[in-house]
ChimeraX commands (.cxc) that place a marker at each C-alpha (Angstrom):
marker #1 position 14.02,92.21,49.52 radius 0.5
marker #1 position 16.60,91.58,52.07 radius 0.5
marker #1 position 19.81,93.62,52.61 radius 0.5
marker #1 position 21.75,90.78,51.34 radius 0.5
marker #1 position 19.89,90.49,48.12 radius 0.5
marker #1 position 20.29,94.14,47.60 radius 0.5
marker #1 position 23.83,93.97,48.09 radius 0.5
marker #1 position 24.00,91.07,45.74 radius 0.5
marker #1 position 21.97,93.33,43.03 radius 0.5
marker #1 position 24.70,95.90,43.50 radius 0.5
marker #1 position 27.51,93.41,42.91 radius 0.5
marker #1 position 25.73,92.24,39.67 radius 0.5
marker #1 position 25.47,95.75,38.57 radius 0.5
marker #1 position 28.95,96.58,39.44 radius 0.5
marker #1 position 30.33,93.20,38.01 radius 0.5
marker #1 position 28.24,93.81,34.70 radius 0.5
marker #1 position 29.66,97.30,34.37 radius 0.5
marker #1 position 33.38,96.01,34.82 radius 0.5
marker #1 position 32.90,93.27,32.49 radius 0.5
marker #1 position 31.61,95.47,29.82 radius 0.5
marker #1 position 34.45,97.97,30.34 radius 0.5
marker #1 position 37.17,95.45,30.45 radius 0.5
marker #1 position 35.96,93.72,27.51 radius 0.5
marker #1 position 34.78,90.56,29.56 radius 0.5
marker #1 position 31.42,88.85,29.78 radius 0.5
marker #1 position 29.83,87.50,32.98 radius 0.5
marker #1 position 29.36,83.89,33.33 radius 0.5
marker #1 position 26.55,82.77,31.17 radius 0.5
marker #1 position 25.34,80.02,33.51 radius 0.5
marker #1 position 22.92,82.17,35.82 radius 0.5
marker #1 position 22.99,79.68,38.63 radius 0.5
marker #1 position 26.75,79.70,38.73 radius 0.5
marker #1 position 26.78,83.51,38.27 radius 0.5
marker #1 position 24.15,83.92,41.23 radius 0.5
marker #1 position 26.43,81.61,43.29 radius 0.5
marker #1 position 29.51,83.86,42.97 radius 0.5
marker #1 position 27.57,87.33,43.40 radius 0.5
marker #1 position 26.15,85.47,46.65 radius 0.5
marker #1 position 29.80,84.94,47.76 radius 0.5
marker #1 position 30.81,88.40,46.78 radius 0.5
marker #1 position 28.09,90.04,48.79 radius 0.5
marker #1 position 28.78,87.84,51.73 radius 0.5
marker #1 position 32.30,88.86,51.61 radius 0.5
marker #1 position 31.41,92.68,51.66 radius 0.5
marker #1 position 29.03,91.80,54.56 radius 0.5
marker #1 position 31.62,90.12,56.64 radius 0.5
marker #1 position 34.84,91.97,55.94 radius 0.5
marker #1 position 33.73,95.25,54.33 radius 0.5
marker #1 position 35.56,94.62,51.14 radius 0.5
marker #1 position 34.94,92.82,47.78 radius 0.5
marker #1 position 37.15,90.01,48.51 radius 0.5
marker #1 position 37.06,87.07,45.84 radius 0.5
marker #1 position 34.75,84.40,47.31 radius 0.5
marker #1 position 37.04,81.69,45.79 radius 0.5
marker #1 position 40.25,82.67,47.69 radius 0.5
marker #1 position 41.10,82.78,51.21 radius 0.5
marker #1 position 41.31,85.87,53.29 radius 0.5
marker #1 position 44.37,85.80,55.25 radius 0.5
marker #1 position 44.11,88.92,57.36 radius 0.5
marker #1 position 47.39,90.11,55.99 radius 0.5
marker #1 position 46.06,93.38,54.42 radius 0.5
marker #1 position 49.05,93.51,51.78 radius 0.5
marker #1 position 48.39,90.30,50.68 radius 0.5
marker #1 position 44.49,90.61,50.88 radius 0.5
marker #1 position 44.36,93.37,48.69 radius 0.5
marker #1 position 45.24,91.33,45.86 radius 0.5
marker #1 position 42.21,89.36,46.18 radius 0.5
marker #1 position 39.88,92.06,45.93 radius 0.5
marker #1 position 37.41,91.62,43.15 radius 0.5
marker #1 position 38.45,91.99,40.41 radius 0.5
marker #1 position 41.62,90.32,41.79 radius 0.5
marker #1 position 45.11,90.85,40.38 radius 0.5
marker #1 position 45.05,87.28,38.94 radius 0.5
marker #1 position 41.94,87.65,36.68 radius 0.5
marker #1 position 43.39,89.23,33.67 radius 0.5
marker #1 position 46.10,86.13,33.42 radius 0.5
marker #1 position 43.43,83.48,34.32 radius 0.5
marker #1 position 40.96,84.79,31.69 radius 0.5
marker #1 position 43.62,84.82,29.00 radius 0.5
marker #1 position 44.97,81.29,29.91 radius 0.5
marker #1 position 42.04,79.57,31.10 radius 0.5
marker #1 position 38.96,81.42,29.22 radius 0.5
marker #1 position 37.54,82.71,32.78 radius 0.5
marker #1 position 38.84,83.84,36.02 radius 0.5
marker #1 position 39.11,81.30,39.02 radius 0.5
marker #1 position 35.67,82.15,40.40 radius 0.5
marker #1 position 34.04,81.78,37.10 radius 0.5
marker #1 position 32.61,85.30,37.33 radius 0.5
marker #1 position 34.41,86.74,34.27 radius 0.5
marker #1 position 34.82,85.08,31.11 radius 0.5
marker #1 position 36.38,85.90,27.79 radius 0.5
marker #1 position 33.98,86.92,25.09 radius 0.5
marker #1 position 33.38,84.10,22.52 radius 0.5
marker link #1:1,2 radius 0.2
marker link #1:2,3 radius 0.2
marker link #1:3,4 radius 0.2
marker link #1:4,5 radius 0.2
marker link #1:5,6 radius 0.2
marker link #1:6,7 radius 0.2
marker link #1:7,8 radius 0.2
marker link #1:8,9 radius 0.2
marker link #1:9,10 radius 0.2
marker link #1:10,11 radius 0.2
marker link #1:11,12 radius 0.2
marker link #1:12,13 radius 0.2
marker link #1:13,14 radius 0.2
marker link #1:14,15 radius 0.2
marker link #1:15,16 radius 0.2
marker link #1:16,17 radius 0.2
marker link #1:17,18 radius 0.2
marker link #1:18,19 radius 0.2
marker link #1:19,20 radius 0.2
marker link #1:20,21 radius 0.2
marker link #1:21,22 radius 0.2
marker link #1:22,23 radius 0.2
marker link #1:23,24 radius 0.2
marker link #1:24,25 radius 0.2
marker link #1:25,26 radius 0.2
marker link #1:26,27 radius 0.2
marker link #1:27,28 radius 0.2
marker link #1:28,29 radius 0.2
marker link #1:29,30 radius 0.2
marker link #1:30,31 radius 0.2
marker link #1:31,32 radius 0.2
marker link #1:32,33 radius 0.2
marker link #1:33,34 radius 0.2
marker link #1:34,35 radius 0.2
marker link #1:35,36 radius 0.2
marker link #1:36,37 radius 0.2
marker link #1:37,38 radius 0.2
marker link #1:38,39 radius 0.2
marker link #1:39,40 radius 0.2
marker link #1:40,41 radius 0.2
marker link #1:41,42 radius 0.2
marker link #1:42,43 radius 0.2
marker link #1:43,44 radius 0.2
marker link #1:44,45 radius 0.2
marker link #1:45,46 radius 0.2
marker link #1:46,47 radius 0.2
marker link #1:47,48 radius 0.2
marker link #1:48,49 radius 0.2
marker link #1:49,50 radius 0.2
marker link #1:50,51 radius 0.2
marker link #1:51,52 radius 0.2
marker link #1:52,53 radius 0.2
marker link #1:53,54 radius 0.2
marker link #1:54,55 radius 0.2
marker link #1:55,56 radius 0.2
marker link #1:56,57 radius 0.2
marker link #1:57,58 radius 0.2
marker link #1:58,59 radius 0.2
marker link #1:59,60 radius 0.2
marker link #1:60,61 radius 0.2
marker link #1:61,62 radius 0.2
marker link #1:62,63 radius 0.2
marker link #1:63,64 radius 0.2
marker link #1:64,65 radius 0.2
marker link #1:65,66 radius 0.2
marker link #1:66,67 radius 0.2
marker link #1:67,68 radius 0.2
marker link #1:68,69 radius 0.2
marker link #1:69,70 radius 0.2
marker link #1:70,71 radius 0.2
marker link #1:71,72 radius 0.2
marker link #1:72,73 radius 0.2
marker link #1:73,74 radius 0.2
marker link #1:74,75 radius 0.2
marker link #1:75,76 radius 0.2
marker link #1:76,77 radius 0.2
marker link #1:77,78 radius 0.2
marker link #1:78,79 radius 0.2
marker link #1:79,80 radius 0.2
marker link #1:80,81 radius 0.2
marker link #1:81,82 radius 0.2
marker link #1:82,83 radius 0.2
marker link #1:83,84 radius 0.2
marker link #1:84,85 radius 0.2
marker link #1:85,86 radius 0.2
marker link #1:86,87 radius 0.2
marker link #1:87,88 radius 0.2
marker link #1:88,89 radius 0.2
marker link #1:89,90 radius 0.2
marker link #1:90,91 radius 0.2
marker link #1:91,92 radius 0.2
marker link #1:92,93 radius 0.2
view
Protein backbone atom coordinates (compact mmCIF):
# COMPACT_ATOMS: atom_id res chain seq x y z
CA UNK A 1 0.00 0.00 0.00
CA UNK A 2 1.37 3.43 -0.94
CA UNK A 3 1.93 6.21 1.60
CA UNK A 4 -0.89 8.14 -0.06
CA UNK A 5 -3.30 5.23 0.35
CA UNK A 6 -2.29 4.85 3.99
CA UNK A 7 -2.94 8.55 4.55
CA UNK A 8 -6.29 8.23 2.78
CA UNK A 9 -7.20 5.36 5.12
CA UNK A 10 -6.30 7.58 8.09
CA UNK A 11 -8.51 10.35 6.67
CA UNK A 12 -11.36 7.84 6.38
CA UNK A 13 -10.92 6.71 9.98
CA UNK A 14 -10.77 10.30 11.21
CA UNK A 15 -13.78 11.51 9.20
CA UNK A 16 -15.87 8.50 10.19
CA UNK A 17 -15.06 9.08 13.87
CA UNK A 18 -15.87 12.78 13.57
CA UNK A 19 -19.13 12.14 11.70
CA UNK A 20 -20.30 9.68 14.34
CA UNK A 21 -19.39 12.04 17.19
CA UNK A 22 -21.04 15.06 15.52
CA UNK A 23 -24.22 13.22 14.51
CA UNK A 24 -23.49 13.26 10.77
CA UNK A 25 -22.88 10.47 8.29
CA UNK A 26 -20.31 10.15 5.55
CA UNK A 27 -21.30 10.33 1.90
CA UNK A 28 -23.05 7.02 1.15
CA UNK A 29 -21.75 7.13 -2.45
CA UNK A 30 -18.47 5.25 -1.99
CA UNK A 31 -16.95 6.59 -5.22
CA UNK A 32 -17.69 10.22 -4.26
CA UNK A 33 -16.43 9.59 -0.72
CA UNK A 34 -13.21 8.10 -2.08
CA UNK A 35 -12.72 11.15 -4.30
CA UNK A 36 -13.06 13.59 -1.38
CA UNK A 37 -10.81 11.49 0.88
CA UNK A 38 -8.22 11.42 -1.90
CA UNK A 39 -8.38 15.21 -2.05
CA UNK A 40 -8.02 15.52 1.72
CA UNK A 41 -4.99 13.22 1.72
CA UNK A 42 -3.45 15.20 -1.14
CA UNK A 43 -3.92 18.44 0.80
CA UNK A 44 -2.20 16.94 3.85
CA UNK A 45 0.70 15.84 1.64
CA UNK A 46 0.97 19.22 -0.06
CA UNK A 47 0.23 21.64 2.80
CA UNK A 48 0.60 19.56 5.96
CA UNK A 49 -2.99 20.31 7.06
CA UNK A 50 -6.42 18.86 6.34
CA UNK A 51 -7.56 21.71 4.12
CA UNK A 52 -10.94 21.19 2.52
CA UNK A 53 -10.24 19.85 -0.98
CA UNK A 54 -13.18 21.85 -2.37
CA UNK A 55 -11.93 25.26 -1.26
CA UNK A 56 -8.97 27.40 -2.30
CA UNK A 57 -5.95 27.64 -0.01
CA UNK A 58 -5.00 31.32 -0.10
CA UNK A 59 -1.75 31.35 1.85
CA UNK A 60 -3.31 33.69 4.43
CA UNK A 61 -3.13 31.59 7.58
CA UNK A 62 -5.98 33.40 9.34
CA UNK A 63 -8.29 32.73 6.37
CA UNK A 64 -7.00 29.25 5.60
CA UNK A 65 -7.58 27.99 9.15
CA UNK A 66 -11.31 28.38 8.40
CA UNK A 67 -11.07 25.66 5.75
CA UNK A 68 -9.28 23.00 7.78
CA UNK A 69 -11.61 20.01 7.74
CA UNK A 70 -14.11 20.09 9.27
CA UNK A 71 -14.30 23.68 8.04
CA UNK A 72 -16.14 26.44 9.87
CA UNK A 73 -18.87 26.33 7.22
CA UNK A 74 -19.82 22.65 7.34
CA UNK A 75 -22.49 22.72 10.05
CA UNK A 76 -24.45 25.55 8.42
CA UNK A 77 -24.12 23.89 5.01
CA UNK A 78 -25.34 20.55 6.35
CA UNK A 79 -28.27 22.22 8.08
CA UNK A 80 -29.22 24.19 4.96
CA UNK A 81 -28.35 21.77 2.15
CA UNK A 82 -28.23 18.36 3.84
CA UNK A 83 -24.48 18.03 3.24
CA UNK A 84 -21.30 20.06 3.37
CA UNK A 85 -19.89 21.73 0.26
CA UNK A 86 -17.47 18.85 -0.39
CA UNK A 87 -20.22 16.29 0.05
CA UNK A 88 -18.16 14.55 2.71
CA UNK A 89 -20.52 14.96 5.67
CA UNK A 90 -24.28 14.50 5.39
CA UNK A 91 -27.27 15.02 7.62
CA UNK A 92 -28.51 11.63 8.81
CA UNK A 93 -31.70 10.53 7.08
